[in-house]
Steps between C-alpha positions, in 0.01 A plus 500: 500500500354848442770767447257788466139531612311818413143537634253779415777751449416869438689822498348849524683828460308776681428824311497721810825698469518638855812420695292363793316258271822378345648451846196301620517287187870428551462417868207267433709309248265583215193356674313824565147534377492539121175677438690735269800398301637314202483127507820368340398138576173341604425147620812319369546137613738236375763245615843416369654164574860457602726469192231632266565771237196729509446783246312825548384696191287808445500839337680797650304623803331164562658458843790264428772705674273574799433128540871419497581776750235366734642147473853632557387689812578845362131596522233394748160378381176688574314168513591134487810305591827368347686197632855456375689182580873536419781754446380752243708705261341761274614700199235762479574865428835534326779552753262526795702456819821617342678794669609734216810624679620151584710300255368195324708280729359670813146465367549130433594445869217731617226341294614143548512550880145644491396184315639287782861410408783526746819696413689171454231363263519815294876473485470150351242612240632839411713383210203317346276807541768730349555267204129470433449877509796557263536871571887495518676769702170675572451253787715747708324811376193670658162375379410857392755467218334184359282481195150351532619174353791474741271551799274223370796262452625548857151488653408173328838347571446557876141376532568195279802379702376511861335159483144640505221251574257742333617737224286790375598653167308804376528658155845642570661250261340686209770765515790256460672417172425172325807318617447590864125416486596157370745457782237603754244261354753213511568581870127509575454164330793360706344629822166350408669164426656520847161536669473880533148638478478768226253787473558650156351814354567585133340648190699241299237229455763258364710528819197444721392193297853355496539533878165475674257207545219727622417863455282774650348779292424828679266755348418832667609363839286186484576141423377443143629144452731249662603157366719328242741749342414448136131556564549809712755658261266439203211668678718795605642553152156471342355755737798734434435482125128561548574800721729644233228450237253701716758771558581525129127514412448785748787699347365473143172594334227236512474301177196569286436123495516385865439134412745296700765301320415132492788257495467196272487149625842386603641180356642250749864547393495864618301474818801491735487510878401864539425777255422869509497806273285788371330291227631706206645173357469136594743209451305214343764233438858407564749223427873424537655327196833315508747412778836653411406751227178625660210700365251652747184585307193670639194650345294791629186684398478880514192645667594866506735703290866452599730780370816344651448129577768297676514121509722326756565192709681389820645159580505419873596194700263333741624726780367800313855631415528660155756316282467706183247684289459759228247707308455648154645838596816362665555289185477815291190373319229759557153371429270703272191689615216257548121546456206337681421160350859431385646161582882476508755228564844574638801264491802520725801292395789402724744221569410338827795525747603189694281541808517323833250221546155621589164636400481832311198718439447751226283810554371710210398864478354754259546863607459843348735797536875518561742304714504788742122545522251236378161350572459125522232386253522128584748309722472122514716355773649154452324451165743228398683249724810307395717244676860500390861529611803308614524383867877544489470878451544711814334840520267602219686415175828379356742741339695376203848646548865407473779503760812693395830505682723796419854364512790740424252737339377228270142366540476119515161334456447252783148363457140573439332603825157362425436435863502864600173639623326839517293600802362814335 
């Protein structure tokens, strides 16, 4: 069954600033003639199946928020149509719909009733919503006294607990702390497992890949690509890197030698699923040595001078969730300045933690700059694949710990808790 059917959608914002023109535009539902105006969206068509998790990516100003507001019914389209089949909840602009003079408790009842719940249904769910939001006694204080994070907590707690058949989540989660973001993502995964259709917008590529089967890429208000998430995200990230290269080139003097940098032939071990970068260095080989005491070794060739090179890696599970990773700067091992033509090999050593059973993929990267601001020279996604783990482990990995009972102020060792698990 189709949960969402978008056909030839377009949105135009008229430039005529007269009050009469704005009135005509509002009365016509946005469908006045658009000879003059700014097109926020043009000719967007796609379908989302019931129970599907569907991602939307794009740079700032690409039209993502406008698209979601049209789907949610906040805006009316200039052209095209939207068919929504199911109860829809949306977390768009932070705190939208909250009355600042009302308390958190009052706003829970107000927003949940707008989303279709009866007073009795809200009574039954209020404790769960309050516990999820975790804002303490502020639940009975006016919203105007809340921090940005507290508004987000309460807003998400409401929309995620009204049994939505379609849930829209915009980039609001970016302002939350790490612990709350993880709680939100777990709730979104639970809703998806229960059959809720998810429309998810985020700049966190890992979150989109972990959640969504398909993805749509918007660029300057038009549909640039739609399809399998890995493919769309790779194209989007590659285009982003290329755009930054052009921007950097325009902000610096043109080199006396404009010959483009040619990347060397890539050996099979480092081809990976997707790759992108500015070409200043290229990863030419990689291997993982050992099972418990592990060495990750990869070799790269320098094509352009690198004053501050950074080598790093990420280990993800087959859902795209990051398990762990590191780089040369975080390990307090700064790499020396490198010249064109240099070939270097970097080793990362670690003891492999006891992981849950599954497939794990290692991505490699060479960058230049600092942790706060860097340019990606070469990123090879999923360069190495390994299958490992223990089916008895719940969560991501096993923690080796001990159980201690404090009896009459004296600690007594009970047992090793090797069955405990970490969910990150």
